[in-house]
N, C-alpha and C positions, 0 to 999 in steps of 0.2 A: 182583274187583268183580262184583257181580250186575247185569249190564247190563239185565236185564229189569225191575229195580226200582231204577233209578238215582235217587239223591237229588239232584235238580236244584239245591236250595238250597245244596248243599255246593260248588257251582262258582261262582267269581267271577273277575273280571279279564278283560281283553282281551289276548291275546298276538298278536305279529307275528313270524313267522319271518324273521330278518334274514340274507339270503343274502350270503356273502362268497366271493370267489374270489381265491386268491393274496393274501389279506390286504387285499382291497379290497371295500368294500360296493357293492352294486348300486343303481342309481337307483330301482328299485321299492321298495327298503327304506324310503326316505324318503317315498315316496308312501303306503305302507301305514302307516307310523308316524303320518303326518299324519291319515290317515283313521281309524286306530284311536284316535287322540286324541279325535276327535269322538264315536265310538261309546262309548268309556269314560266320557266326560263325561256322555253321555245316560243311561248305565246307572248312573252314580255309583260306578264302580270304578276300579282302577288300570290303566294301560297298561304292558305289559311287552314288551320286545324280547327274543326268544330268539336267542342267538348261539352258534353252534357253530364249532369250529376248533381250531387249535393256536397258542398264543401270539397271541391276537387281542384281548386285553383293551384294547389301545390304541384299538379301534374303538368302545368303549362310550360315550365322551363324545360322539362325533358323533351317535350314535343318540339319546342323551338330549337333545341340543340341538334335535332336531326334535320332541320331545314325549313321549318315553318316561319314565315315572315311575321305572322300574328296568329293569335288564338281567339276564335269567337267562342266565348264562354257563356254558357246558359246554366244557371244554378237554381235549384228549387228542391225543397224536401220531397216534392212529388216526383223528382227525377232520380232519387237515390237508387232505385232499382229500375231496370228496363221494363217498360210496358209499351206496347205498340201505340196505344192512343196518345199517351203523353209525349213520347219521343217524336212521333210523326207530326203532331201539332206544333211543337216548339221548333223543330227543324224547318218545317214548311213556312212558319212565320218568319224565321230568320232568313230563309232563302228569298222569300218575296220582298223582304225589306232590303237586303244587301245584294241580291242578284249575282251570284257566281255563274260563270259560264260552264264550269265542269264540276261535278260532284262525285267523288269516289268513296266507296264503302267496301269494307272487307267482307268477303263472302263467308262469314261465320254464320252460326245459327241465328244470331241477332240480325246481322246484316242481310241475310236472305229474307227475313221477315220484314225488316224496316224498308229496304230499298223499293220494293214494289208499291208499298203503301204510300211512300213519299212521291214516287213518280206519278201515281194515279192522281193524287191531290194536286200536284203541280202541272198536270196535263203535259208531261214530257216523256221522252223515251228512256228506257233502261235496258242496258245490255248486261245480262247476268253471267257470272262465273267466268270473267275475262282472264286470259292468260298473257295478253300482250296489249300495250297501249302506245299509241303514237299520235303526235300532232304534226311534226315536221314530215313533209312528203318524201324528201330524199331518204330519210332514215326509214320510213315505212317501206319504201321500195327496196332498200337493202334487206329489210326483214323478209319481204316476199321472195327475193332472190335466194335467200338462205333456207327458207322453210317451205317453198312450194315449187311446183313444176310449171308455173305460169310463164308465158313468153312476155316478160315485163317490158323488154325493149321495143316491142311492137304494139304496146298499148298506150293510150293517151291518158295523162293525169293532169289535173289542175295543180300546178306547183305552188299556188298561193292559197290552197285550201287550208283553212284553220280548223276544220271540224276534227273532233276527237275520233280517232279510228280505233275501235274496240274489237279486238280479235278474241274469239272463243271457240272451243270445240263444238262441232255440230254432228248430228246423225250418229250419236253414240261414240264420238271421238274419231270417226272415220274421215271427217272433213274439218277444215278450219274455216270459220266464217268471220268476215270483218264487217262490223255494223257501224253506221254513222247516224247522227241525229241532226240533220241540217236545218230543220225548221223550228225547233223548239229548244229552250234552255231552262235549266242547265242540262247538258248532256250527262247522263248518269250511268255509272257502271259499278257493279259489284265485282271485286277482284279476288281470285282464288288465293288463299294463304300460301306463302312460300315461293311464289313465282317472281316476286320483285326483290332486288338486292337492297339490303339495308345500308344506308350511308354511315360514315364515321360520325361520331358525336362531336359537336363543336361547342365547347364551354362558352366561348365568347358570344355565340349566337344565343345560347341559353340565357346568358345574363342580360341580353338586350331584348328579351321577350316583350312583345306588345300585346296587350289584352283588350279585346273589344267586348262590351257587355250589352247586347241588345235586350230590350225589355222582354221578360218572360211573362207572357199572358196565359197563365195556366191556373185553373182552379180544379178543385176536387170533382166538380161536375163534368169536367172534360175527360176524366179518367174513368173508364168503365170496367177496368180490371184492377185487382189488388194482389200484390205478392204477399202471400200468407207465410210462406216458408221457403227457404232455399235449401234444397237437398242435393248434395253432390253425388255424382255417379259412383257406385261402388267399384264398377269395372274400370280398370285403368286402360285408357285408350293409348294405342301406340303413337308415340310422338315422332313420326317420320321427318317432319319439317325441321325440327330442332336437333336431329341426330347428327353426330359427326361421322359415324360409321353405320352403313346400311348393308346388310347381306340380303339380296333378293333372290327369290326362286321363281322359275318359270315352268313351262310345260315339260321340261326335261326331267322333272322329278316324278313323272307319271308312272314309271315302272315300280316305284315303291314310295308313295307319297309320304307316309308316316316317317320313314327313314330319312327321306330328303329334307323334310321340314326339321327333323331333329338335328341333322348335320348342320343346317343353316343356323339353327338356334345356338348350337355349340360354338360355331365360328363367331357369331354375333356376340355371344357372351365373352369369348376370349378377347374380342376387340373392344368390348364395352359399348356395343352398338345395339341395333334393333333389326328385326326381320321384316323385309318387305316382300311384295309379290307382284307378278304381272297380272294383267286383266284375266288371262286364262286361268290362273290359279284361284282368283277370287270368284270368277264365274262358275268354276267347278266346286266351290265350297271348301277348298282345301285350307284357305285362310279367310279371316273375316275382312270386311270391306275397308276397315281402317288401316290395313296393311298395303293397300293398292298404290302402286307408283305408276304414273303415266297421265295422259291427257284427261282421262276420266277418273283419275285418282288424285294422289298428291304430287306436286312438283317439288323436287328436292335438289339440294346441291351440297351434299356432305363432303367431308374431307376425303373419304374413301367410299366408293360404291362397288360392291362385288356382285356381279350378275351370274347366278348359277343356273345353267340350263335355260337361259332366256335368249331367244333368237334375235330379238332387237327390232320388233315392229316399230314403225315410225311413231305410233302413238305412245309406246313405252319410252323410246329415246327422247321424245319431247319433254318427258317428265324428269329425266335424270342426266341429260347430256352436259349440263353445266357443273357436274360434280368435279371436284379438284383432281381426283384420281379415279379412273374406272378400270376395274379388273374383271375380265370376262372369262368364264369357263364354259365351253360348249364342245360337243363332239363334232359339230359341223364346222369345218374350217372356213366355209363361205358365209357363215351366219352374219347378218348385218351388224350385230352388236360389236363385232371386231373392228368395224370401220371407225368407231368412236372410242374404242378401248385404248387406254395407255399401256396396259399389259394384257395379253391374250394367252390363254392356255387351251389348246385343243386336246381335250381329254374328257374322261368320264367323271362327272361331278361327284359320284359316289366314291370314287377313289381319290380324286384331287382334294376335295374339301377336308377330309380328316387330316391329310398331310399339311394343309394350310393351318388348320387349327393347332396341331401339335407344334408346328414351327413357331407360331405366335406365342404359344404357352412357354416354349423353351427359351425364346428371346426375352420374354418377360421375367422368367426365372433367373436369367443371367444378370438382369439389372437390379435384382433384389439383394 
C-alpha cells in the first residue's frame, strides 16, 4: 500500500476491537459498540465488531445485540491468549483487506499495548486515551460550547468534515485537545473505559448477527512470545466504573486524613459502594491511583456520587458530572462542585458524614 498516496474513499465502516479474556467480553466492548453505532450512523456506514480468539464465535450474538451490524471473526489456537505479535498481525491483515475508516480500541492494558503497534504497522495516526468522539460537526460544536470557553460562533468550521474528532486530556488534564487524522486511514483511537454509555441490548439484532471470517494467516513463527501462565492479581482493584454508589474525598480531609478516609469508607460501606478521590488526594498519596476520579483518572456515572471536601475543579467534574445524583459536602458555599450538585450541604464533612452514615443505616434497619 502506498501510504503517501492513500485513497481515503476506499475506506469505509467503523470497527471496534472487542476484547475478550478467557472467553468473556469486557465491559468496555459494549460501551464502544454503543458509541461506534452512533458514529457509523452519522457516517452512513456499517458498524463491525472485530473479535479475536479461539472458539469464541458464541460471543458474536452478544456484540450484535448492542448494535454491531456484523462481526469480523478471526479464530486460531494461537489467538487463545493475547500476545502483541499475533494480535497485531491478524488485525492489520484484516484492516488491510477490509479497509475500515475508523478503528476504536478500549484503553485497557491490552488496548494500550495493541493500539500503537497496529497504528505503526498501518502507517496511520492514533489518539490515545480519548474521552469524547465526534463525526458530526454540529454535535461537535455543541460539545465545545458545553465544555470549553472558546468563542465558537466567531470561528470557521467545515460543516461537511467527515474526520473523526478525537478529544482527550492534555498537559496533565489541564487542557482538552481534539485530534484529527485527515490524511490516513483508519483513524484510530483508544477510548478510556467508562466514558461512553452502554446501549440497551436488542435480542432481535442479536439473532440477526452476520459473521465475516477473513483468512487468518498466522503461524507459530509469527508469534515471538508465549503465555506460560496466567496469574491474577491478589490485590483487588477498586471498580469505580461499575459502582452504583461512590463516596469521594478531596483536599478537605487534609486536617485529619486518616479519619476523613475512614468516614468515607464507612459511608461507602453503608451504601454498598466504593471510595474515590480527587487528583489532590492521589497526588498526596492518601489513596492509591485506582481510586482517582476525573480527567486523569476514571470517568464514572454512578446512581449516587457523594463528594466530600471536593471543591470541584473542572478536571474532576469532567469525570463525574454525568452521575444520576450528585451530593456535595463542602465548607465553602461558593465551591464549584455546588454548581452541578443535585443536593448541597455547606458544612464540615467530619460532622456531616457520620450523620449521613447513621441515617442510611437507620433507614436500612427499618426495611429489614
